[in-house]
C-alpha positions, 0 to 999 in steps of 0.5 A: 512488494507486489506479489513478493514478500518483504521483510519490515527492514526492506519496506523503506526501499520498496519501489511500490511504496516509493511510487505511492508516496511519490510526486506522480499521481497514480490513476485508479485504473493502473496495474500498479494497484494490483502489485501494491495490493498483492504485497505481503509481509509478516505483521509485527508481533511485539513492540520491537517489531512494531518499532522497526515497522515505524522506523522503516516506513517513516520516510515513506509516510513523510513523502506521502504527507508532503506529496498527497495534496498534489497527487491524491494517491491516498484517496485513490488507494482508498477508492481502489480498496473500496472497489475491490472490497465490493467486488470480493463481496459480490463474488462471495455472494455469487458463490453461495 
């Protein structure tokens, strides 16, 4: 993950996804978010790939559901994403 590309099968072992779903709260100001949001992988194009994606991320999702009430990492991710979206919109408007 991060600036690297990953395959669907590697997602279950991805350190950034493990940290996101882990038991430690991640501050919105941490560089972690830059690495997480720079991640790329090929999106599923058929039902077989979709099933592989689901199977590869099920343990991550379960951990996130279990730990998020204490960590708030999902809401932090949403706030970071919304902040970045606003920044991109402002940047695009300034370039016009």
